[in-house]
C-alpha positions as CSV (number, residue, x, y, z in Angstrom):
1,M,184.9,-75.9,86.3
2,K,183.2,-78.4,89.0
3,K,180.8,-81.7,89.2
4,A,177.4,-80.7,90.8
5,G,178.0,-81.7,94.2
6,T,174.9,-84.1,95.6
7,G,174.1,-82.2,98.2
8,R,173.0,-78.0,98.9
9,K,175.2,-75.9,100.6
10,I,174.1,-75.0,104.2
11,L,172.9,-71.3,103.2
12,G,171.2,-72.7,100.7
13,T,169.3,-74.9,102.5
14,L,168.9,-72.7,105.3
15,L,167.0,-70.4,102.9
16,A,165.1,-72.8,101.3
17,L,163.5,-73.8,104.0
18,I,162.7,-69.9,105.1
19,F,161.9,-68.7,101.2
20,L,160.5,-71.9,99.5
21,S,157.6,-70.7,97.8
22,P,154.2,-73.2,98.4
23,F,153.8,-73.3,94.7
24,T,157.4,-74.6,94.4
25,V,157.7,-78.8,93.8
26,F,161.2,-79.7,93.3
27,A,161.8,-83.2,91.0
28,G,162.7,-85.7,92.8
29,G,161.8,-89.7,92.5
30,S,165.7,-90.6,92.0
31,S,164.6,-92.3,89.0
32,D,166.7,-92.6,85.4
33,S,164.4,-90.0,83.3
34,C,167.4,-87.8,83.0
35,N,170.4,-90.6,82.1
36,T,171.2,-89.4,79.0
37,Q,174.1,-91.0,77.0
38,Y,176.0,-87.9,77.0
39,P,177.2,-85.7,79.8
40,I,175.6,-82.4,80.7
41,V,177.5,-79.0,80.8
42,L,175.9,-75.9,82.2
43,A,177.0,-72.6,80.9
44,H,176.1,-69.4,83.0
45,G,175.3,-66.0,81.7
46,M,176.3,-62.7,82.1
47,G,177.3,-61.0,85.4
48,A,177.7,-64.2,87.8
49,T,179.7,-67.1,88.0
50,T,178.6,-70.1,89.0
51,E,178.5,-70.1,92.7
52,I,178.6,-65.8,93.1
53,L,180.7,-64.9,96.0
54,G,181.5,-68.6,96.8
55,I,178.1,-68.6,98.2
56,V,174.7,-68.6,95.8
57,D,174.6,-71.4,93.0
58,Y,173.7,-69.9,90.4
59,W,172.0,-73.0,88.8
60,W,169.7,-72.9,92.1
61,G,168.3,-76.6,93.2
62,I,169.1,-77.5,89.4
63,E,172.2,-79.6,89.4
64,E,171.2,-81.8,92.0
65,A,167.4,-82.4,90.7
66,L,168.7,-83.3,87.8
67,E,171.5,-85.8,89.8
68,D,168.9,-87.4,91.1
69,E,166.7,-88.1,88.4
70,G,170.3,-89.6,86.8
71,A,171.8,-87.1,84.8
72,E,175.4,-86.7,85.4
73,V,176.2,-83.2,85.7
74,Y,179.1,-80.7,84.6
75,T,179.6,-76.8,85.4
76,T,181.4,-74.4,83.7
77,S,182.4,-71.1,85.2
78,V,184.1,-67.9,83.1
79,N,184.3,-64.5,83.8
80,A,181.5,-62.6,84.8
81,M,182.0,-59.7,82.4
82,D,184.1,-60.1,79.9
83,S,183.9,-60.5,75.4
84,T,182.5,-63.5,73.7
85,Y,185.5,-64.4,72.4
86,N,187.4,-64.6,76.1
87,K,184.8,-66.5,77.6
88,A,184.5,-69.2,74.9
89,K,187.9,-69.1,74.9
90,D,187.9,-70.4,78.8
91,F,184.5,-72.2,78.4
92,D,186.0,-74.7,75.6
93,R,189.1,-75.2,77.8
94,Q,187.4,-76.8,80.9
95,Y,184.2,-78.6,78.8
96,C,187.8,-80.6,77.0
97,Q,188.9,-81.3,80.3
98,I,185.0,-82.3,81.5
99,L,185.5,-84.7,78.4
100,I,188.4,-86.3,79.6
101,E,187.9,-85.7,83.8
102,S,184.1,-87.8,82.5
103,G,185.3,-90.3,79.7
104,A,182.8,-88.7,77.5
105,S,183.5,-88.7,73.3
106,K,180.9,-85.3,73.5
107,A,178.3,-83.3,75.9
108,N,175.3,-81.6,75.8
109,I,175.8,-78.1,76.8
110,I,172.7,-75.9,78.4
111,G,173.8,-72.2,78.3
112,H,171.3,-69.8,80.0
113,S,171.8,-66.1,78.7
114,H,175.3,-65.1,77.3
115,G,176.1,-68.6,77.9
116,T,173.9,-69.6,75.2
117,I,176.1,-67.1,73.0
118,Y,179.8,-67.5,74.3
119,T,179.0,-71.5,74.0
120,R,178.2,-71.2,70.6
121,Y,181.0,-69.4,69.7
122,A,183.3,-71.8,70.8
123,I,181.3,-74.6,69.3
124,T,181.3,-73.7,65.5
125,N,184.7,-71.0,66.2
126,L,186.6,-72.7,68.0
127,G,186.9,-76.7,66.9
128,L,184.5,-78.5,69.4
129,A,182.1,-78.7,66.1
130,W,184.4,-80.3,63.9
131,E,185.8,-82.4,66.3
132,E,182.4,-83.4,67.1
133,K,182.9,-83.2,70.8
134,V,179.0,-81.7,71.4
135,A,175.8,-83.4,71.2
136,S,173.3,-81.0,71.5
137,Y,172.9,-77.3,72.3
138,T,170.7,-76.1,74.1
139,S,169.2,-72.2,74.5
140,L,167.5,-70.9,77.6
141,A,167.0,-66.7,77.2
142,G,169.8,-66.4,74.9
143,P,170.2,-62.4,73.1
144,H,170.9,-64.3,70.0
145,Q,169.5,-61.4,67.5
146,G,170.9,-58.7,70.7
147,S,169.5,-56.8,73.3
148,S,168.1,-53.4,73.2
149,I,168.8,-52.7,76.3
150,A,172.7,-53.3,75.6
151,D,172.1,-51.1,72.6
152,L,170.7,-48.0,75.1
153,I,173.5,-48.1,77.5
154,M,176.0,-48.7,74.9
155,Y,174.9,-45.8,72.3
156,N,173.1,-43.4,74.2
157,L,175.3,-42.6,77.0
158,D,178.2,-40.6,76.3
159,E,181.4,-42.8,75.7
160,D,183.4,-41.1,78.2
161,L,180.8,-42.6,81.2
162,I,180.5,-45.5,79.4
163,D,184.6,-46.3,80.4
164,A,184.0,-44.7,83.5
165,L,181.4,-46.9,84.3
166,G,183.2,-50.1,82.8
167,D,186.3,-49.7,84.7
168,S,184.3,-49.2,88.2
169,L,182.2,-52.3,87.2
170,D,185.9,-54.0,86.1
171,F,187.5,-53.3,89.4
172,V,184.0,-54.9,91.4
173,Y,184.2,-58.1,89.5
174,S,188.0,-58.4,89.5
175,F,188.7,-57.8,93.2
176,V,184.8,-58.7,94.7
177,F,183.7,-61.9,92.1
178,G,187.6,-62.7,91.6
179,D,187.2,-61.9,87.4
180,D,190.8,-62.3,85.5
181,D,191.4,-59.4,83.7
182,P,187.6,-57.9,82.8
183,N,186.3,-56.2,80.4
184,S,182.7,-54.7,80.6
185,V,182.8,-52.4,78.0
186,Q,183.8,-55.2,75.6
187,N,180.8,-57.6,77.1
188,G,178.2,-54.9,76.6
189,H,179.1,-54.3,73.1
190,D,179.1,-57.5,71.9
191,L,175.7,-58.2,73.0
192,C,174.3,-55.2,70.8
193,T,172.1,-55.6,68.3
194,D,173.8,-54.9,65.0
195,Y,176.8,-56.9,66.4
196,M,175.1,-59.8,66.7
197,T,173.0,-59.8,63.8
198,Q,175.9,-58.2,61.5
199,L,178.8,-60.0,63.0
200,F,178.8,-62.5,65.2
201,N,175.2,-64.5,63.7
202,P,176.9,-64.6,60.2
203,Y,180.0,-65.4,61.5
204,T,179.0,-68.6,64.0
205,P,176.4,-70.8,61.9
206,N,174.9,-74.1,63.4
207,S,177.2,-77.0,62.5
208,P,175.2,-79.6,61.1
209,N,177.1,-82.1,63.2
210,V,175.1,-80.4,66.9
211,Y,171.3,-80.7,67.8
212,Y,170.5,-76.9,68.3
213,Q,167.1,-76.3,70.6
214,S,165.8,-72.9,72.4
215,W,163.8,-72.0,75.1
216,A,162.7,-68.2,75.4
217,A,161.1,-66.4,79.1
218,K,158.4,-64.2,79.4
219,A,156.5,-62.0,81.6
220,K,153.4,-61.0,81.5
221,T,152.5,-58.6,83.7
222,S,155.4,-57.4,85.6
223,C,159.2,-59.3,86.7
224,P,158.8,-61.2,89.4
225,S,162.1,-60.3,90.1
226,V,161.5,-56.5,91.1
227,I,165.1,-55.6,90.1
228,L,164.4,-56.1,86.1
229,E,160.9,-54.1,86.3
230,P,162.4,-51.4,84.6
231,T,164.4,-52.7,81.7
232,W,161.0,-55.2,81.5
233,L,159.5,-52.2,80.8
234,I,161.7,-50.6,78.3
235,M,161.9,-54.0,76.5
236,L,158.3,-54.3,75.5
237,V,158.5,-50.9,73.7
238,E,161.7,-51.9,71.9
239,E,160.9,-55.6,71.8
240,G,157.3,-56.6,72.7
241,A,157.4,-60.1,74.8
242,N,160.7,-60.0,76.8
243,D,161.8,-61.7,80.2
244,G,163.3,-58.0,81.5
245,L,166.6,-58.6,79.8
246,V,166.2,-60.8,76.5
247,G,163.5,-60.6,74.3
248,V,161.2,-63.5,72.7
249,E,162.2,-63.0,69.2
250,S,165.8,-62.7,70.1
251,A,165.8,-65.8,72.0
252,K,164.8,-67.7,69.1
253,W,168.0,-70.3,67.8
254,G,167.3,-74.0,66.0
255,E,164.5,-75.8,67.0
256,F,162.5,-73.0,69.3
257,Q,160.9,-75.0,72.2
258,G,158.3,-72.5,73.1
259,V,158.3,-69.5,76.1
260,E,158.2,-70.0,79.4
261,D,155.8,-67.6,81.3
262,A,154.7,-69.6,84.3
263,A,151.7,-70.3,85.8
264,W,148.5,-68.4,84.6
265,Y,148.3,-66.6,88.5
266,S,151.7,-65.8,88.2
267,P,153.1,-62.5,86.6
268,G,155.2,-64.6,84.6
269,C,158.7,-66.1,84.3
270,D,161.4,-63.9,83.8
271,H,165.4,-64.0,82.9
272,L,166.5,-64.6,86.5
273,N,163.6,-67.1,87.5
274,M,164.4,-69.7,84.7
275,V,167.5,-70.5,86.3
276,G,165.6,-70.3,89.8
277,H,166.3,-67.1,91.2
278,L,165.7,-65.1,93.5
279,F,166.9,-67.7,95.9
280,G,164.1,-70.4,94.8
281,I,161.4,-68.1,94.7
282,T,159.8,-68.4,91.3
283,P,156.0,-68.1,91.6
284,G,154.0,-70.3,89.3
285,F,157.7,-71.6,87.5
286,D,159.3,-74.7,89.1
287,A,163.1,-74.3,87.6
288,P,164.7,-77.5,88.7
289,E,161.7,-79.2,87.3
290,F,161.8,-77.3,84.0
291,F,165.2,-78.7,83.9
292,V,164.2,-81.9,84.3
293,D,161.8,-81.7,81.4
294,I,164.8,-80.2,79.0
295,V,167.1,-83.3,80.2
296,S,164.2,-85.7,79.9
297,G,163.9,-84.6,76.5
298,L,167.8,-84.7,75.6
299,K,168.0,-88.5,76.8
300,N,164.7,-89.3,74.6
301,K,166.4,-87.7,71.8
302,G,169.3,-90.6,72.0
303,F,171.6,-87.5,73.6
């Protein structure tokens, strides 16, 4: 858990100066458009932490942009690869500590990818909702109906191969990324479509005490993050419009606010672009400005 810093890391600054897209205009102005009643808490997704390898920020330029517009921003960091339940427990602990440190009675949660799922679990099933500690919940590219990519891996590969791959990933995430006793196989199972639709969602209903909203992302002609191109093509057949990892329909939860697909000249906005990756190179899409708009909307709603 950490409160967002006010300056960029040296490495981040150098990379931004070298690679910054000419189409990217970061939010600024030192105004109070994001001065919400309650703090903002960011929850990262699967396969990463808030500071990847202690060097790369998951929320690329987003924290600084929000702070510049008056927001009080905190980030949480859970295991990159683990069960939804374990991540939710860790998030819950950090979230409650944030409330103590900030003196706030509640906060606005913004999750990306798996960060939308374990935070939902914490809100509904770990007491945050009935204790009225959450003002709003914003989901960005969340696999609320599961992911066909998870199905493809978990249900079509040999079980022994899955276990071997899981052990390898656990080793990498434990000794390289610093995860504490990760569980990659369970992480995969927890994102399958049958688990999400038949078990997770029925037992994780929305709370009437929390405002829920969501956005989806969509790659139009290809994925700007080339690594997601193969999964995007597979998902086009399985789920239709998607961001390379999560289908548009799966990302809908609560009050659906729309699909981010970047400017007309861009190939689209993929799963990584939505949080400013890779390294801020997001042609036709400005992630910090997008987040400023989200938080400004929360402020206007009284949160």
